[in-house]
VEXDREN-2710 file (C-alpha; in Angstrom, 1 decimal):
% VEXDREN-2710
k/r/px/py/pz
1/MET/-75.6/-69.7/80.9
2/SER/-72.4/-71.3/81.7
3/LEU/-71.3/-74.0/84.1
4/PRO/-72.9/-77.2/83.1
5/SER/-73.6/-79.5/86.1
6/ARG/-73.5/-76.6/88.5
7/ARG/-75.9/-78.2/91.0
8/ARG/-74.7/-81.0/93.2
9/THR/-71.0/-80.1/93.2
10/ALA/-69.0/-78.3/95.8
11/THR/-68.6/-74.5/95.5
12/SER/-65.0/-73.1/96.2
13/PHE/-62.8/-72.7/93.2
14/THR/-64.3/-75.6/91.4
15/ALA/-67.8/-74.8/92.4
16/LEU/-70.4/-75.4/89.8
17/LEU/-74.2/-75.4/89.9
18/ALA/-76.3/-77.4/87.4
19/LEU/-79.0/-76.6/84.9
20/TYR/-82.5/-77.5/86.1
21/ALA/-86.3/-77.0/85.3
22/LEU/-90.1/-77.7/85.2
23/ALA/-92.4/-80.7/84.8
24/ALA/-96.1/-81.2/83.9
25/PRO/-98.6/-78.3/84.2
26/PRO/-102.4/-78.4/84.0
27/ALA/-103.7/-80.2/81.0
28/GLY/-103.5/-78.2/77.8
29/ALA/-100.9/-75.7/79.0
30/GLN/-98.3/-74.9/76.3
31/ALA/-94.5/-74.6/76.5
32/LEU/-93.2/-71.0/76.7
33/SER/-90.5/-69.6/74.5
34/ILE/-88.8/-66.6/76.0
35/SER/-88.9/-64.0/73.3
36/ASN/-88.9/-60.3/73.0
37/SER/-91.8/-60.6/70.6
38/ALA/-94.1/-62.4/73.1
39/PRO/-97.6/-60.8/73.1
40/ARG/-98.6/-58.7/76.0
41/SER/-101.0/-60.4/78.4
42/ASP/-102.4/-59.4/81.8
43/ALA/-102.6/-63.1/82.8
44/PRO/-99.8/-65.1/81.4
45/ALA/-100.5/-68.8/80.9
46/THR/-99.2/-71.3/83.3
47/VAL/-96.6/-73.4/81.4
48/HIS/-94.5/-76.5/82.0
49/GLY/-91.1/-75.5/80.7
50/LEU/-88.8/-72.7/79.5
51/ALA/-86.2/-72.6/76.8
52/LEU/-83.6/-69.9/76.3
53/TYR/-84.2/-69.9/72.5
54/GLY/-87.2/-71.4/70.8
55/GLU/-89.4/-73.9/72.5
56/PRO/-88.5/-76.7/74.9
57/GLU/-88.2/-80.0/73.1
58/LEU/-90.3/-82.0/75.5
59/PRO/-94.1/-81.5/75.6
60/ALA/-96.4/-81.0/78.5
61/GLY/-97.0/-84.3/80.2
62/PHE/-93.7/-86.0/79.1
63/ASP/-92.9/-89.1/81.0
64/HIS/-89.1/-89.0/81.4
65/PHE/-86.0/-87.5/79.8
66/PRO/-85.4/-89.4/76.5
67/TYR/-81.9/-90.6/77.3
68/VAL/-82.6/-92.3/80.7
69/ASN/-83.7/-95.8/81.4
70/PRO/-87.0/-95.3/83.2
71/GLU/-86.9/-98.9/84.5
72/ALA/-83.4/-98.7/85.9
73/PRO/-83.1/-100.8/89.1
74/LYS/-82.6/-99.1/92.4
75/GLY/-79.8/-100.1/94.9
76/GLY/-76.1/-100.6/95.2
77/GLU/-73.2/-98.2/95.9
78/LEU/-70.8/-96.0/94.0
79/THR/-67.6/-95.0/95.6
80/GLN/-65.3/-92.4/94.0
81/ALA/-62.3/-90.4/95.1
82/ALA/-62.1/-86.8/96.2
83/VAL/-58.4/-85.8/95.7
84/GLY/-56.8/-82.8/97.4
85/GLY/-56.8/-83.3/101.1
86/SER/-59.8/-83.0/103.3
87/PHE/-63.0/-81.1/104.0
88/ASP/-64.3/-79.2/107.1
89/SER/-67.8/-78.1/106.1
90/THR/-71.1/-79.6/104.9
91/ASN/-72.3/-76.1/103.8
92/PRO/-71.3/-75.6/100.2
93/PHE/-72.8/-72.2/99.8
94/ILE/-70.4/-70.0/101.7
95/ILE/-66.9/-68.5/101.4
96/ARG/-65.4/-70.0/104.6
97/GLY/-64.4/-73.6/105.0
98/THR/-63.7/-76.4/102.5
99/PRO/-67.0/-78.0/101.5
100/ALA/-67.4/-81.8/101.3
101/ALA/-67.6/-83.2/97.8
102/GLY/-71.1/-83.6/96.4
103/VAL/-72.9/-82.0/99.2
104/SER/-75.1/-79.8/97.0
105/ARG/-76.9/-82.9/95.9
106/ILE/-79.1/-82.9/99.0
107/TYR/-80.9/-79.8/97.7
108/ASP/-83.6/-79.5/95.1
109/THR/-84.1/-76.5/92.9
110/LEU/-87.2/-75.0/91.4
111/LEU/-86.4/-76.2/87.9
112/GLU/-84.5/-79.1/86.4
113/GLY/-82.4/-79.1/83.2
114/ASN/-82.4/-81.6/80.5
115/PRO/-78.8/-82.4/79.6
116/ASP/-80.0/-83.4/76.1
117/GLU/-81.0/-79.8/75.3
118/PRO/-78.8/-76.7/75.1
119/PHE/-80.8/-74.9/77.8
120/SER/-84.3/-75.9/78.6
121/LEU/-85.8/-76.3/82.1
122/TYR/-88.7/-78.4/83.4
123/GLY/-90.4/-78.5/86.7
124/LEU/-89.0/-80.0/89.9
125/LEU/-90.1/-78.1/93.0
126/ALA/-92.3/-75.9/90.7
127/GLN/-95.2/-77.5/88.9
128/GLY/-96.1/-74.4/86.9
129/ILE/-94.5/-71.1/85.7
130/ARG/-96.0/-67.8/84.7
131/LEU/-93.6/-65.3/82.9
132/ASP/-94.7/-61.7/82.4
133/PRO/-94.7/-61.0/78.6
134/GLU/-92.5/-58.0/79.3
135/ARG/-90.3/-60.2/81.4
136/GLU/-90.5/-57.9/84.5
137/TRP/-91.4/-60.9/86.8
138/ILE/-91.8/-64.6/86.9
139/GLU/-94.0/-66.7/89.2
140/PHE/-93.6/-70.3/90.3
141/ASP/-96.4/-72.6/91.6
142/LEU/-94.8/-75.0/94.1
143/ARG/-95.7/-78.6/94.4
144/PRO/-97.7/-78.9/97.7
145/GLU/-96.3/-82.4/98.2
146/ALA/-92.7/-81.1/98.4
147/ARG/-91.0/-81.9/101.7
148/PHE/-87.6/-81.4/103.4
149/HIS/-85.9/-84.5/104.8
150/ASP/-87.2/-83.8/108.3
151/GLY/-90.8/-83.9/107.0
152/GLU/-91.4/-80.2/107.1
153/PRO/-93.3/-78.8/104.0
154/LEU/-91.4/-76.7/101.5
155/THR/-93.2/-73.4/101.0
156/ALA/-92.8/-70.1/99.2
157/ASP/-91.3/-68.6/102.4
158/ASP/-88.4/-71.1/102.1
159/VAL/-87.8/-69.9/98.5
160/VAL/-87.7/-66.3/99.5
161/PHE/-85.5/-67.1/102.5
162/SER/-83.1/-69.0/100.3
163/PHE/-82.8/-66.2/97.8
164/GLU/-82.1/-63.6/100.4
165/LEU/-79.7/-65.8/102.4
166/LEU/-77.6/-66.9/99.4
167/THR/-77.3/-63.5/97.8
168/GLU/-76.6/-61.7/101.1
169/GLN/-74.5/-64.2/103.0
170/GLY/-73.4/-66.8/100.5
171/ASN/-70.6/-67.2/98.1
172/PRO/-70.1/-64.2/95.8
173/PHE/-71.3/-66.4/92.9
174/TYR/-74.9/-66.0/94.0
175/GLY/-74.7/-62.2/94.2
176/ALA/-73.3/-62.1/90.6
177/TYR/-75.7/-64.7/89.2
178/TYR/-78.8/-63.1/90.6
179/ALA/-77.7/-59.5/90.4
180/ASP/-80.7/-58.4/88.3
181/VAL/-83.3/-59.9/90.6
182/GLU/-84.9/-57.0/92.5
183/SER/-86.9/-59.0/95.0
184/ALA/-88.5/-62.4/95.8
185/THR/-92.0/-62.4/97.3
186/ALA/-94.2/-65.1/98.6
187/LEU/-97.7/-64.4/97.2
188/ASP/-99.2/-67.3/99.2
189/GLU/-97.9/-70.5/100.7
190/ASP/-97.3/-72.2/97.3
191/THR/-96.6/-69.3/95.0
192/VAL/-93.5/-67.1/94.8
193/ARG/-92.8/-64.2/92.5
194/PHE/-89.3/-62.9/91.4
195/THR/-89.3/-59.3/90.2
196/PHE/-86.5/-58.2/88.0
197/ALA/-84.6/-54.9/88.2
198/SER/-83.8/-55.3/84.5
199/THR/-85.6/-57.0/81.6
200/HIS/-82.5/-57.2/79.5
201/SER/-81.1/-60.6/80.5
202/ARG/-82.7/-63.3/78.4
203/GLU/-81.7/-66.1/80.7
204/LEU/-82.6/-64.5/84.0
205/PRO/-86.1/-66.1/84.2
206/LEU/-84.5/-69.5/83.7
207/ILE/-81.5/-69.1/86.1
208/VAL/-83.9/-68.0/88.9
209/GLY/-85.2/-71.6/88.6
210/GLN/-81.7/-72.9/89.4
211/LEU/-81.9/-71.5/92.9
212/PRO/-81.2/-74.2/95.5
213/ILE/-83.9/-74.2/98.2
214/LEU/-82.9/-74.3/101.9
215/PRO/-85.2/-74.9/104.9
216/GLU/-85.9/-71.6/106.7
217/HIS/-87.0/-73.4/109.9
218/TYR/-83.5/-75.0/110.1
219/TRP/-81.2/-72.1/109.1
220/ALA/-83.0/-69.2/110.6
221/SER/-81.6/-69.9/114.1
222/ARG/-78.1/-70.9/112.9
223/ASP/-75.0/-69.0/111.7
224/PHE/-75.1/-69.6/108.0
225/THR/-71.6/-68.1/107.4
226/SER/-69.7/-70.5/109.6
227/PRO/-68.4/-73.9/108.5
228/THR/-70.2/-76.8/110.1
229/LEU/-70.2/-80.6/109.8
230/GLU/-73.9/-81.2/110.6
231/ALA/-76.1/-83.3/108.4
232/HIS/-78.3/-80.5/107.1
233/PRO/-81.8/-81.3/105.8
234/GLY/-82.6/-80.6/102.2
235/SER/-85.4/-81.7/100.0
236/GLY/-83.4/-83.6/97.3
237/PRO/-83.1/-87.2/96.4
238/TYR/-80.1/-87.8/98.7
239/ARG/-79.5/-87.0/102.4
240/ILE/-76.2/-87.0/104.3
241/ALA/-75.8/-90.4/105.9
242/GLU/-72.2/-90.3/107.3
243/VAL/-69.6/-87.6/107.9
244/ASP/-66.1/-88.7/108.7
245/PRO/-64.3/-85.3/108.7
246/GLY/-61.5/-85.1/106.2
247/ARG/-61.8/-88.8/105.3
248/ARG/-65.2/-89.5/103.7
249/ILE/-68.7/-88.4/103.3
250/VAL/-71.6/-90.7/102.4
251/TYR/-75.0/-89.8/100.9
252/GLU/-78.0/-92.2/101.0
253/ARG/-80.9/-92.2/98.6
254/VAL/-84.1/-91.0/100.3
255/ALA/-86.4/-94.0/100.1
256/ASP/-89.5/-91.8/100.4
257/TYR/-88.2/-88.9/98.4
258/TRP/-91.2/-86.7/97.6
259/GLY/-90.2/-86.1/94.0
260/GLN/-89.1/-89.6/92.9
261/ASP/-92.0/-90.1/90.5
262/LEU/-91.7/-86.8/88.7
263/ALA/-90.9/-86.9/84.9
264/VAL/-87.6/-85.1/85.5
265/ASN/-86.6/-87.8/88.0
266/ARG/-87.8/-91.0/86.5
267/GLY/-84.9/-93.3/85.7
268/ARG/-82.5/-91.1/87.8
269/HIS/-81.1/-91.1/91.3
270/ASN/-80.9/-94.9/91.2
271/ILE/-77.9/-95.7/93.4
272/ASP/-78.6/-96.2/97.1
273/ARG/-75.3/-95.0/98.5
274/LEU/-72.9/-92.4/97.0
275/VAL/-69.5/-92.4/98.8
276/HIS/-66.7/-89.9/98.4
277/ASP/-63.4/-91.1/99.9
278/TYR/-60.7/-88.5/100.4
279/TYR/-57.1/-88.9/99.2
280/ARG/-54.3/-86.4/99.6
281/ASP/-52.6/-87.6/96.4
282/ARG/-54.0/-88.7/93.1
283/ASP/-51.5/-91.6/92.8
284/ILE/-52.8/-93.1/96.0
285/ALA/-56.4/-92.7/94.6
286/TRP/-55.3/-94.5/91.4
287/GLU/-53.9/-97.4/93.4
288/ALA/-57.2/-97.6/95.4
289/PHE/-59.1/-97.8/92.1
290/LYS/-57.0/-100.6/90.8
291/ALA/-57.5/-102.5/94.1
292/GLY/-61.3/-102.2/93.7
293/VAL/-61.7/-99.8/96.7
294/LEU/-63.1/-97.2/94.3
295/ASP/-65.7/-97.9/91.7
296/TYR/-65.6/-94.9/89.4
297/ARG/-62.8/-92.7/88.2
298/ILE/-62.5/-89.7/85.8
299/ASP/-59.0/-90.0/84.4
300/ALA/-57.4/-86.6/83.8
301/ARG/-54.0/-88.0/83.1
302/ALA/-53.2/-88.8/79.5
303/ALA/-50.3/-91.0/80.4
304/THR/-52.3/-93.2/82.7
305/TRP/-55.1/-93.5/80.2
306/ALA/-52.7/-94.5/77.5
307/THR/-50.5/-96.9/79.4
308/GLY/-51.8/-97.5/82.9
309/TYR/-54.7/-99.9/82.2
310/ASP/-52.7/-103.0/81.9
311/PHE/-53.6/-104.7/85.3
312/PRO/-55.5/-108.0/85.5
313/ALA/-59.0/-106.6/86.1
314/VAL/-58.9/-104.7/82.8
315/GLU/-57.6/-107.8/80.9
316/ALA/-60.4/-109.9/82.5
317/GLY/-63.1/-107.3/81.5
318/ARG/-63.9/-106.4/85.0
319/VAL/-62.8/-102.7/84.5
320/LYS/-64.2/-100.8/81.6
321/LYS/-62.9/-97.6/79.9
322/LEU/-65.3/-95.1/78.5
323/SER/-64.6/-92.0/76.3
324/ILE/-67.6/-89.6/76.5
325/PRO/-67.6/-86.7/74.0
326/ASP/-68.0/-83.3/75.6
327/GLY/-71.1/-81.5/74.4
328/GLN/-70.1/-78.1/75.8
329/PRO/-67.3/-75.7/74.9
330/ALA/-63.9/-77.0/76.1
331/ARG/-63.2/-75.8/79.6
332/MET/-60.5/-73.2/79.8
333/GLN/-57.9/-74.5/82.2
334/ALA/-54.9/-72.2/82.6
335/PHE/-52.2/-70.6/84.7
336/ILE/-53.8/-67.5/86.1
337/PHE/-51.7/-64.3/86.8
338/ASN/-52.5/-62.3/89.9
339/LEU/-53.0/-58.9/88.3
340/ARG/-53.0/-57.3/91.8
341/GLN/-49.2/-57.9/91.9
342/GLU/-46.9/-55.3/90.5
343/THR/-45.0/-58.0/88.6
344/PHE/-47.9/-58.6/86.3
345/GLN/-49.1/-55.1/85.6
346/ASP/-47.5/-54.9/82.1
347/PRO/-49.2/-57.0/79.5
348/ARG/-45.9/-57.4/77.7
349/VAL/-44.6/-59.3/80.8
350/ARG/-47.6/-61.5/80.8
351/GLU/-47.3/-62.3/77.1
352/ALA/-43.6/-63.1/77.5
353/LEU/-44.3/-65.5/80.3
354/ALA/-47.0/-67.2/78.2
355/LEU/-44.5/-67.8/75.5
356/THR/-42.5/-70.0/77.9
357/PHE/-45.3/-72.6/78.1
358/ASP/-44.1/-75.3/75.6
359/PHE/-47.3/-77.2/74.8
360/PRO/-45.9/-79.2/71.8
361/TRP/-43.1/-80.6/74.0
362/LEU/-45.6/-81.5/76.8
363/ASN/-48.0/-83.1/74.4
364/ALA/-45.3/-85.2/72.8
365/ASN/-43.3/-86.2/75.9
366/ILE/-45.9/-86.3/78.7
367/PHE/-49.4/-86.5/77.2
368/TYR/-49.0/-89.1/74.5
369/ASP/-50.3/-86.5/72.0
370/ALA/-53.7/-86.8/73.6
371/TYR/-54.5/-83.1/73.9
372/ARG/-55.0/-80.0/71.8
373/ARG/-53.9/-76.6/72.9
374/THR/-56.7/-74.4/74.3
375/ARG/-56.7/-71.0/72.6
376/SER/-60.1/-69.5/73.3
377/PHE/-62.2/-69.0/76.4
378/PHE/-65.0/-70.5/74.3
379/GLN/-63.0/-73.2/72.6
380/ASN/-64.7/-75.7/70.3
381/SER/-67.8/-73.6/69.8
382/GLU/-69.1/-71.0/67.4
383/MET/-68.5/-68.4/70.2
384/ALA/-64.7/-68.6/69.8
385/ALA/-63.0/-65.6/68.1
386/THR/-61.1/-66.4/64.9
387/GLY/-58.8/-64.4/62.6
388/LEU/-59.5/-60.7/62.4
389/PRO/-62.6/-59.1/63.8
390/SER/-65.8/-59.4/61.7
391/GLU/-67.8/-56.3/60.8
392/ALA/-70.2/-57.1/63.5
393/GLU/-67.4/-57.4/66.1
394/LEU/-65.9/-54.1/64.9
395/GLU/-69.2/-52.4/65.5
396/ILE/-69.2/-53.6/69.1
397/LEU/-65.5/-52.9/69.8
398/GLY/-65.3/-49.6/67.9
399/PRO/-66.5/-47.3/70.8
400/TRP/-63.6/-48.7/72.9
401/ARG/-60.9/-48.3/70.3
402/ASP/-59.0/-45.7/72.5
403/GLN/-58.8/-48.2/75.4
404/LEU/-57.8/-51.3/73.4
405/PRO/-54.5/-52.1/71.8
406/GLU/-54.4/-51.7/68.1
407/ASP/-53.6/-55.4/67.9
408/VAL/-57.2/-56.2/68.8
409/PHE/-58.3/-54.7/65.5
410/ASP/-55.5/-55.5/63.0
411/GLU/-53.3/-58.4/64.3
412/PRO/-53.9/-62.2/64.5
413/LEU/-55.1/-63.5/67.8
414/PRO/-52.6/-64.2/70.5
415/MET/-51.1/-67.7/70.7
416/ASP/-50.7/-67.7/66.9
417/HIS/-47.0/-67.5/67.7
418/PRO/-44.2/-69.6/66.1
419/GLN/-44.3/-73.2/67.4
420/ALA/-40.5/-73.5/67.8
421/LEU/-39.5/-72.8/71.4
422/ARG/-36.3/-71.0/70.4
423/GLU/-38.3/-68.4/68.4
424/ARG/-40.8/-68.0/71.2
425/LEU/-38.2/-67.4/73.8
426/ARG/-36.5/-64.9/71.5
427/LEU/-39.8/-63.0/71.2
428/ALA/-40.4/-63.3/74.9
429/LEU/-37.0/-61.7/75.7
430/THR/-37.7/-58.9/73.2
431/LEU/-41.1/-58.2/75.0
432/LEU/-39.4/-58.2/78.5
433/ARG/-36.7/-55.7/77.3
434/GLU/-39.5/-53.5/75.9
435/ALA/-41.1/-53.7/79.4
436/GLY/-38.0/-52.4/81.1
437/PHE/-36.1/-55.6/82.1
438/GLU/-32.5/-56.4/81.3
439/VAL/-30.2/-59.3/82.0
440/ARG/-27.7/-58.8/84.8
441/ASP/-25.4/-61.5/86.2
442/GLY/-27.5/-64.2/84.5
443/GLY/-30.8/-63.0/86.0
444/LEU/-33.6/-60.8/84.6
445/THR/-33.9/-57.5/86.6
446/ASP/-36.0/-54.4/86.4
447/ALA/-33.7/-51.8/84.8
448/GLU/-35.0/-49.0/87.1
449/THR/-35.2/-50.7/90.5
450/GLY/-32.7/-53.5/90.1
451/GLU/-35.3/-56.0/91.4
452/PRO/-35.1/-59.5/89.9
453/LEU/-38.1/-60.9/88.1
454/THR/-39.4/-63.8/90.2
455/LEU/-42.6/-65.7/90.6
456/GLU/-44.2/-68.6/92.5
457/VAL/-46.7/-71.1/91.2
458/LEU/-49.0/-72.1/94.0
459/LEU/-50.5/-75.7/93.8
460/TYR/-52.5/-78.0/95.9
461/ASP/-52.1/-81.0/93.6
462/SER/-48.6/-82.4/93.1
463/GLY/-49.7/-84.0/89.8
464/LEU/-49.5/-80.7/88.1
465/GLU/-45.8/-80.3/89.1
466/ARG/-44.7/-82.0/85.9
467/VAL/-46.6/-79.4/83.8
468/VAL/-45.1/-76.5/85.7
469/GLN/-41.5/-77.6/85.9
470/PRO/-40.8/-77.4/82.1
471/MET/-42.2/-73.9/82.0
472/LEU/-40.1/-72.8/84.9
473/ARG/-37.0/-74.2/83.1
474/ASN/-37.8/-72.2/80.1
475/MET/-38.3/-69.1/82.2
476/ALA/-34.9/-69.7/83.8
477/ARG/-33.4/-69.6/80.3
478/LEU/-34.6/-66.0/80.2
479/GLY/-33.2/-65.2/83.6
480/ILE/-36.5/-65.5/85.5
481/LYS/-36.4/-67.3/88.8
482/GLY/-39.6/-69.4/89.2
483/THR/-40.5/-71.7/92.1
484/ILE/-43.4/-74.1/93.0
485/ARG/-45.1/-74.1/96.3
486/ILE/-47.4/-77.1/97.0
487/VAL/-49.7/-76.7/100.0
488/ASP/-52.7/-78.6/101.4
489/ILE/-56.2/-77.7/100.1
490/ASN/-57.1/-75.7/103.2
491/GLN/-54.0/-73.5/103.0
492/TYR/-54.5/-73.2/99.3
493/LEU/-58.0/-71.9/99.7
494/ASN/-57.0/-69.5/102.4
495/ARG/-54.2/-68.1/100.2
496/LEU/-56.7/-67.6/97.4
497/ARG/-59.1/-65.8/99.6
498/GLY/-56.3/-63.4/100.7
499/PHE/-55.1/-63.0/97.1
500/ASP/-51.7/-64.3/98.4
501/PHE/-50.3/-65.8/95.2
502/ASP/-48.4/-65.0/92.0
503/MET/-49.8/-67.7/89.7
504/VAL/-52.3/-70.5/90.3
505/VAL/-54.1/-73.1/88.1
506/GLY/-57.7/-72.2/87.5
507/GLN/-60.6/-73.2/85.3
508/PHE/-63.4/-71.3/83.5
509/PRO/-66.1/-73.7/82.4
510/GLN/-68.5/-72.5/79.7
511/SER/-71.7/-73.8/78.3
512/ASN/-73.4/-73.1/75.0
513/ASN/-75.3/-70.3/76.7
514/PRO/-72.9/-68.0/78.6
515/GLY/-74.7/-65.3/80.6
516/ASN/-74.9/-63.9/84.1
517/GLU/-72.0/-66.0/85.5
518/GLN/-69.7/-64.1/83.2
519/ARG/-69.9/-61.2/85.7
520/GLU/-68.2/-63.2/88.3
521/PHE/-65.6/-64.5/85.9
522/TRP/-64.4/-61.2/84.5
523/THR/-65.9/-58.0/85.8
524/SER/-64.6/-55.2/88.1
525/ASP/-67.2/-55.8/90.7
526/TYR/-65.7/-59.1/91.5
527/ALA/-62.0/-58.3/91.1
528/ASP/-61.4/-58.0/94.9
529/VAL/-64.2/-60.3/96.2
530/PRO/-62.7/-63.3/98.1
531/GLN/-63.4/-66.6/96.4
532/SER/-65.0/-65.1/93.4
533/ARG/-63.9/-66.7/90.1
534/ASN/-62.3/-63.5/89.0
535/LEU/-59.1/-64.9/90.4
536/MET/-56.8/-62.8/88.4
537/GLY/-58.4/-59.5/89.7
538/LEU/-59.4/-58.2/86.2
539/ALA/-60.9/-54.8/86.4
540/ASP/-61.4/-53.5/82.8
541/PRO/-64.3/-51.2/81.7
542/VAL/-64.2/-52.7/78.2
543/VAL/-64.7/-56.2/79.5
544/ASP/-67.4/-54.9/82.0
545/ASP/-69.3/-53.4/79.1
546/LEU/-69.0/-56.5/76.8
547/VAL/-70.2/-58.8/79.6
548/GLU/-73.3/-56.6/80.2
549/GLN/-74.1/-56.6/76.5
550/LEU/-73.6/-60.4/76.3
551/ILE/-76.1/-60.8/79.2
552/ARG/-78.7/-58.7/77.3
553/ALA/-78.2/-60.6/74.0
554/ASP/-81.7/-61.2/72.4
555/SER/-80.7/-63.7/69.7
556/ARG/-78.3/-66.5/69.2
557/GLU/-76.5/-64.6/66.5
558/THR/-76.0/-61.6/68.8
559/LEU/-74.8/-63.8/71.6
560/HIS/-72.2/-65.4/69.3
561/THR/-70.9/-62.0/68.1
562/LEU/-70.6/-60.7/71.6
563/THR/-68.8/-63.8/73.0
564/ARG/-66.3/-63.5/70.1
565/ALA/-65.7/-59.9/70.9
566/LEU/-65.2/-60.7/74.6
567/ASP/-63.0/-63.6/73.8
568/ARG/-60.8/-61.4/71.5
569/VAL/-60.4/-58.8/74.2
570/LEU/-59.6/-61.3/77.0
571/ARG/-57.0/-63.0/74.8
572/HIS/-55.3/-59.8/73.9
573/ARG/-55.1/-58.9/77.7
574/PHE/-53.0/-62.0/78.4
575/ILE/-54.6/-62.6/81.8
576/VAL/-53.9/-66.4/81.7
577/ILE/-51.6/-68.9/80.1
578/PRO/-54.0/-71.4/78.5
579/HIS/-53.4/-75.1/78.9
580/TYR/-55.0/-77.9/76.8
581/HIS/-58.1/-80.0/76.3
582/SER/-59.1/-83.4/74.9
583/GLY/-62.7/-82.8/73.8
584/GLU/-63.9/-85.8/75.8
585/THR/-64.2/-87.1/79.3
586/ARG/-62.3/-90.3/80.1
587/VAL/-64.0/-92.5/82.6
588/ALA/-63.0/-95.9/84.1
589/VAL/-65.4/-98.0/86.1
590/TRP/-65.6/-101.4/87.7
591/ASP/-68.1/-103.3/85.6
592/LYS/-71.1/-103.3/87.8
593/PHE/-72.9/-100.2/86.4
594/GLY/-75.4/-99.5/83.6
595/TRP/-75.6/-96.1/82.0
596/PRO/-77.4/-94.2/79.2
597/ASP/-76.0/-95.0/75.8
598/PRO/-75.7/-92.7/74.0
599/SER/-75.0/-90.1/76.7
600/PRO/-77.0/-86.9/76.6
601/ARG/-75.8/-84.4/74.1
602/TYR/-74.6/-81.7/76.5
603/GLY/-72.9/-83.5/79.3
604/ARG/-72.7/-86.6/81.4
605/ASP/-75.5/-87.4/83.8
606/LEU/-74.2/-89.6/86.6
607/ASP/-77.6/-89.4/88.2
608/ALA/-78.9/-91.6/85.3
609/TRP/-76.5/-94.4/86.1
610/TRP/-77.5/-97.5/88.0
611/VAL/-76.0/-100.6/89.6
612/ASP/-76.8/-103.7/87.6
613/PRO/-77.5/-106.5/90.2
614/GLU/-76.3/-109.4/88.1
615/ARG/-73.1/-107.8/87.0
616/ALA/-72.4/-106.5/90.5
617/ALA/-72.9/-110.1/91.8
618/ARG/-70.5/-111.5/89.3
619/LEU/-68.0/-108.8/90.0
620/GLU/-68.2/-109.6/93.7
621/GLN/-67.6/-113.3/93.0
622/GLY/-64.7/-112.6/90.7
623/ASP/-66.4/-113.9/87.5
624/PRO/-64.6/-112.4/84.5
625/ARG/-67.8/-112.2/82.5
626/SER/-68.7/-109.1/84.5
END
């Protein structure tokens, strides 16, 4: 599955849900490996965990995740910035509205993931799992002690209600993610069964466990599809404490959280108050961090990271810089073409525009050589396509030869173009002329219609303007008129929902286990669904078929071959202009926190941080030893 840390983050265009799973079962129960060779049994054993491939690493009865500090102190506060404008909803699961940062953290899921494993899940709301050996259904035994924040018990009816509500009225992501689930049924108060329409998806039994559970007694009488600023009850470790619309949202740790002593929670959820302050501009947020108003900052600017930390608090050791290696494939960030627009119908036009992005110049002059060019949709992994197709890839792609350009089979991958800008622009102009454009009066026009080639890059973050402007200057050298439009986050989201854009910046996060979420990224069913992550409107039967094959992959080797084939086809379609990546996450903090060291192998876990009382006290007193 993709999307590490999908849970406890806002949906919208950056929406991600996290990987989660199961805890301790009855004594003697064994971990279950999902395998096509599993023996048939009329009564599957109740197990404590699931793994996508092989066995879960942690045995039944484990005490805590290995990387956490199980004795971490509780207390304190962490304040971070939400940059991009404001919010108008505390419901992160719907299309309408701009959800508040972090609001998904108030909800528990059936299963909890271990960030130290590629994809294994252990029990949270569920204390036991039974998976049909033919993988036609899965059952979860709920913990009877599970409660919502208002004290109401969490039952199987809430699970069924949540599944139906999210897939029928929620963000399109849920319909795509759970498309192969035929039904959810409450067998009794504490047991729920999910029946699958297809047994081909290896990860489906696991991702069902990622379903966030909402209270039926609360939502049944409310309009779920409308934005709201109410403090909804969940069952998670945090509840909404303060809502200051458009300015801040505060979450407080639930002191009597029903699941605080579970193995998957020990040493986690340590900080009493989590605050998200809103800033319209990242520069203002940066000044707030330097002033000590903010505690924690992920620094996405190479220039700031290289030269900005020269203020007194850093020199005194009161601010620390951390570089945390990424354990997942590098996120594809890119300029995304709106393929619904006539301008971008011809792939030669898209390839030509991609050639105007001068990464070497950006990296040398703006980014302090801190980045590497992103070339693959599965960069920095064994899933990325390289060179010419392998025999295994050719076998997969062969049936589609008539619908694919010959370049897919016998040419190097796109972006293996000359590095010199002059040569790239010369190639771009050749492609544009082949596509029917010509230079008239200094501008590039369609030879048939006489219409000029123009485009607008839509942004909500002014910080990206310095990345866009050099590309637009290079386009102007070809006679293309490009402009930038910067709008607030609400107008930005509304324009995305209405497909009212030429180009935007988007992201496609991947994990080491891509699966069902690929449908929403690339397939025809989501090409015209508002707020799906198929922002470009890609509708390609070849891609549709490759995605379905990928979801049905029954081995790691097959999965890798299929992702390489998909990667190859997507890159030859020129649906985006890829940006760059660093291979690490850069974090700056005021020195009052403790954190796992080393970090888990497959991603940061901010929930495992804590406030160190002594360092926090020294920091407050201005002692440089902090």
